[in-house]
C-alpha positions, 0 to 999 in steps of 0.5 A: 510516526505516520500511520498508513492504511495498507492493502494486502492481496493474496495471490496464488504465487504470494502476497502483494501490498500497497499503501493508500495516501501516497503519491506515486507507486509503492508496492511490496511483495512476499511469500507470506503476509508478513513478508509483504507488509515488511517489504512495503514498509521498507518501500514506503520509507524509501519513497518518502526518503526519495521524494520527501513529505510532498509524496504524502497525499495530504489533500486526500487523507484516507480515513477508512478503506473498504473492500467490496465484491461486486459483479460486473458484466464484461 
């Protein structure tokens, strides 16, 4: 078993989830938070089955993740 930190975003049309600490793009989606997490867990398993343990970004293990909201002039 490996624990992953997973970011879940709520959008107007549903939820998007993606893990930290993997090489490549892995995304899950769903109409609910739970559905998005279930989908991304399946996508993580598929990604690791496809690319093997080299898909783990062991050199940059995520210890903690933070969310901040910053204003930037654009």
